[in-house]
N, C-alpha and C positions, 0 to 999 in steps of 0.2 A: 503492499499499499505503500503510496507516493505521497507524502504530507505537501500546502499551498507552492515551497521552494522549492519544489522537485525531489526534494531527498528522500529517499527510503524509510521506514519508517520499520523500526526494528519491535516486534511486539518482545516482552518480557514477563517473568513473576519475579524477575531479581539479579541485582547484576552487581559483580564490585569490580573492581578498575587498578590496575595499577599505582595511575598515580592517588591511591587512596579512596577515591569516591566511592560511594555506595549507594547502589537504587535501587528501593522497596515498592510495595504495594502496600494501598490505603485505602477503607473501604469509604463512600460518599456517606457520612452522617446519615441524610436523609432520603437517600437512594440504594439502598442493600446494595442491589443489581448492578450499581456503578463501579469502577478502579478509576485508583489515582493513583499516581506515582508519585515517590518524594525521593527527594535527592541529596545525600550529605555529602557536603564537598568541606575540607579547611574548616571547618565550623559550621558553615552555611547548611539553612535547609531553603529546598526549593520542592515545592507543589502543588503541580498539575495534571491535567490529563495526558498532555506528553511531556517529556523530558529532554533539553537539547543537550550533549555531553560528547563531547572529543570531535566534534564535524556530524555526530549522527541522533538521529531523533528516534527516543524510543518508546515506547506505548504500552499500557495493558495488556498484557497477552487475555487472550477470548477465553471468559471464564465458566461461558455457558448461563444455562440458568440454573444447573446443581448447584458448583461452585460455593459461590457465598452464601447457601443456606446451608452447607452442610461443612462449612470452614469459619472459626473464628478469626474474625481479619479485623485489625484496630484501623480506625477513623482518626486519629490525630497521633500525635511526637509533640507526648507531652516534654516541660521545661524541666532544665539540666536537674540532676539530681546522684547524688554519689552511689555506686552501686550496694553499699553497704546499708544505707538508707533502703534503698526499693527491697534488701532483702527483709531489711527486721519486717519489713509492713508486711511482704507476702508470707513472714513465718507469722504475725499475729495474727491474719486472715485467718490461716489453715489450723492456727489454735483454736481460734475463738469457734470456727466453724465445725471446726472434725474433734475436738476436745481432746488433741492430742500430744503424747508430751514432745520434748523442744528438737530432741534430737529426732523423732519421726519429722517433725512439721520440717528441720530444717532442711532436712534428705531430700523432701518433697519439693521444697524452693530450691534448693539445689538441680533437679531434676527440670523446674520449670526454665531456671536462667540457662542450663545445657538446651534447650529447644527452641531456643532465641539465637542462639551463636554457634550450629550444630555443624554449619559448613563454615566455621570456619577455626572448630576440635581437629586434634591429630585423630580421634577417633570416636565412634558415637557409641557409647554406652548402651547398655539395653536394664529398661527399671523394671525389677519384677516385683512387684506389691502384693504383698500376701496378705490378705485380709484376717482375721483372726474371726469366733463367733461373735457376732454384737457388738464386729466391727463399721464404721460409717462407709461403707464400699460406696454406695450408693453415691451420697455426697462429694465422697473426695472426686471421683472418677468426671462427676459434672464439675467441678472445681475444675480439678485439669482441663477439662475440655476448653471453661472459658479462657485460663491461665496459659496456657502451654501454644507454641508459635504454629497458626496453621494445625490447629489440632483434628483429629477424624478421629471417631467416637464408632468404635463397629465392634459388635459383637459376633462372636464365633467364626470369625475367619477362619476361611480354608485356603491354603495355597493354588488353588484353582482361584480363588476369589483377584487374586494380587496383580492379574493383567488389568481389573479395572480399574486400576488404582489413580488417581492421576498424579503421578511419581515427577511430572516437569514440576511441581509447585512445594517437592522437598518437604512432604507435610509428616507431623506427627505423628503416630499410630498411636492411639490409645488401644487395645483391643481388649475386651473383656470377654474370657474364657475365650481364650483362641481352639482352635481345632488342636488338640494331643499329639496326633501323628506325628511321627519322628519327621518325617518330611515338612512339616510346617516349623518343627525344633530345629530342623535346619536352615530355615530360612531368617530366624531371631539370629540364630549363633552368628551368622556370616556378614550381620545386616552393618555392624559394627564396623567394617574396615571398607574403604573406599577400591572400588574396581572389582570385587567379587559379584561379575555378576551370573545371573543364570535366565535360564529361557523359561517360560512360563506363556503357556498359550501362543505358543508361536510369537510371541515377545519378548526380545532382549531386555532384564532389567536390571539396575543397579540398583538392588535395596536400602544405599546405605543411607542412618537418617536414625535420630532418636526414634524408641521404641520404645512404648509401657504397656509393661501385660497386666492387668487384675486377675489374679490365677488365685484360688485357693490350695494350691500345690505348684511345686516348683519342681521338673521331670526332676528324678534321680540322676540320671546321667548331667545336668546340666548346675549340679548343688558345687562341684570344684571352678567352676566357667570364671574365672577374673574380668569379665566382659560385663560381666552380672551385677549388678548391684540391687542387692534386698533392701526391700522395705517391708520392716512387717506395721499393717495398723491394726490397730491395738484395739481390743474389746470397752466400748464404752458401758457405763451402766446409764441407764434411765431414756427417755426418745434422744432419738437424736433431731440435734437443729435443721429444722426443714427449709429450704429455701426456696421459693416461686422466682416466676419464670423472670419478674420486676428486676426482684433482690438482686439475682443473677446479669440480668445483662447490664446496669450498676454495674455490680464487680468487673463485667468485661472493658467496659463503656472506661474504668479507668487505669484502671491496671494493661490492659493492651496497650493501651496511649503512653505508660511510663516504660513497659518493657520495649516495645517500638524505643523508643527515646534510648535505652539502655544497649540498646541493640546499634544505633547508628553511629551512636560516641563513642564505645567501646571496642566497637569488630576489629578494627588494627590492631589492639591491645590484646585482643583476644587469641591472636593471630600470632602474635610474636610473644605469648605468653607459654614459655616450656620447663618447667622447672626440674631443678637433678632431684632426684626422689631418694637418696638411697638407701633411707630407712623404710622403706616399702619392700618386699620380693618383686625380683622382675614382674611378676604375671601382674600385680596390680601397682606397677608403675606406669605404664600404659592410661590405666583408668586413673589415677592420681593426677595426673599432668592433663588428662582432657576435663576432668571435674574442675580443677586448680585455674584454669585456664576459662572457664566457663566463668567463673565470678570473678575476671579480668584481673587476676591477679593478686585480688586486695588480698593486705599480709591477715587482716583478722577472719576471713573468710576462708584464705586456703588455708590456714592453722584448723577453722571449724572442719573442712575438709580432709584434714588430713588426720584429726581425732574420728574421722565417722569410718573414713578405709580400715585406722588399726581394727575395730573391732569387727571390720567387715572380714578382716585378714585371716583374726582369728576367729571365725568361724570357719573360713574358706580353710581352713588349715584339717579344721575338728572333720566336713566333709567332705574330703580329699583321701581322709584314711578310711573310707567308707565307700568310696566310689569304686565302681569293678575295675578300673585299671590298675588300682593301689589293690586290690586285694591279689590279682594276678600276681605280679609284682613280692606278693608277697610269699604266695604258693612258690613263686618259681625260686624266691630268693630262698625257701628253707632246700632246696635239692641243690643251690648252690650251697650251703653247709653241710651237703654230706659228700664226706672226702671224696669217696669212691666212686660216687653217680659221676660216670660220662656225660650222659643223654635223658633227657627226659622228654614223654612224651608229649603234644596236647591233650591226651585223653587221661593220663594221670595228674598232668595240673591243671584243668576241669575238675576232675575228680577233690583232690587238694584244694580248690576253691571255692566249693561248695561245703566241703567242710570246715574251712573258716567262716564262713556266713554260718553255717549251724551252728559251732559256736559261740556266734553272737546271736543268737536267736532270730537270724532271717534264714527264711525258707527260700533260697534262689539257686535255677536251673541252667547254669553255664554248658555251654556246648562245646565241645572242642575245638570246633569253626569259630567262636566265638573265640574263645584262647588264641588262635593262631593269627583272625584280623587285631584281637589287643596288640599281640607280642609286635606283630607287626607295624602298628601303627606305635607302637613306642621306639620303634629300630632295634626290636630283639630280631635276628637274623632267624626265622623259621625255615625251616628245609626236610624232605624227607627222610628218614633214619631205615634206614632196609626196609624189610617190607611191614614192619610196626606201623608204620602211615606219618606222617607230620610229625617235628617236634623241636628242638634245641638243643644244639652239640655244650657242653659248657666248656667250653674254651676259659682260659685265664683272662683273655678280654672279654669274652661274654660278661661272665661274674663279678669282673670290675664294673660292666654295666649296667650290669642290676642291681649294684649296690648303688652308686648314682644313679641310678631313675629310684632306689628304696630312700634312699634320702632326698628328695627331691619332691618325693608324695607325701613323705612324712611316716615309711613306713617302720612300726617303735621297733620290728626283731632288732631294726643296726642301733640300736641305741642300746636295748637291754646286751644283746650281745649272744653268741652260741655257745653249745659246749659243744666239741674240744672249740678254744679260741677261732678267729677266721683273721686271716694278714686282711680282709680288705676291710671287714668291720674296724678292726685298728686302725687304719690308716683313716678313714671317714671319722672315727671319733679322734684322731687324734687334730683333724682339719678341724669340726666342729669346735673344740677345746681353743684352737688358734683365734677361729673369728668370735668366739666370743669372749 
């Protein structure tokens, strides 16, 4: 489409430029079906139906009849305020409505901040909200739908439904009890990293972006995932506070404008905030960098982020010991401690794995094929052992590798030590003593 000057108009849902300028969408206050553009450049704000920048004319992307109704969009840009003041206001709002402790409302506020700058973060965390019985789940998801950037509240989403979502709009997906099948869980696991594309319904999709899951159960294999920030929504006594439509709209009008102002004024700072987080283990460092960047590098808020992540890390360590990979490693480690054992079949490892689960009060069936795939995923060579089937040759190199994995996954057998003494265990004990 050409403008009056004969310049081709470029339609967009938002863009960033090398000169630090940023273009984003606004919704006309009294005409929800009409969109405007806002440009931020060197502290100045320009709003209009089109924006000229760098010799080009930009116009809002066609939204159709459904996008403005499905997504909450800001109608204004609020005056400048500090990220800390905005964060405190959101925490107070969440505490007033949801009656949750401060550490829960703080994590929800971090979630909201991250949704507004997800395209500037090094990775996009997946937030998993686990409502306890009598928790204000409905109020929480309605508030998040009003406060997050371009949020879409979707119920029972399946993998095949992804082909119909407006990915060009970079939506924040609020998923209420999504399909628990493994195909959908893989989407959630791979939406945190850019460029991990998938084909859905003959469409090539990059699902990168903030995903918020509200589900009463966290899938077993996702327990140790470091890209998932878990938030437990606590039970509350008495009736939950009711928010009518008018109250929700007032909340959205105020905070969408304030958060849009935060995005425009802090986007460049978020891009440059990459703190060194040696106090966190490597799996959590990426998550920590993303969340610290999301609060625009504010020292007090970053300290809060790290405090919350330290609690998450302890939970991940506890969950990792019960994850299938960890138990398979523990089973294989027991064979490494048998000096005369030179090889072990996957069938035997699977039986030992089931025995470990049974000893902990959990009945789980693990097939030899599952064991083989888990070991290959962990990098342990699996091959045919004569005519007995597939298994692992316990060379010294493999035994050392298994001990390395045991340390990484927190398998307690290494710390307690086997009988007779194992030279690999002794080596790693000495390493841990030096590290502490």
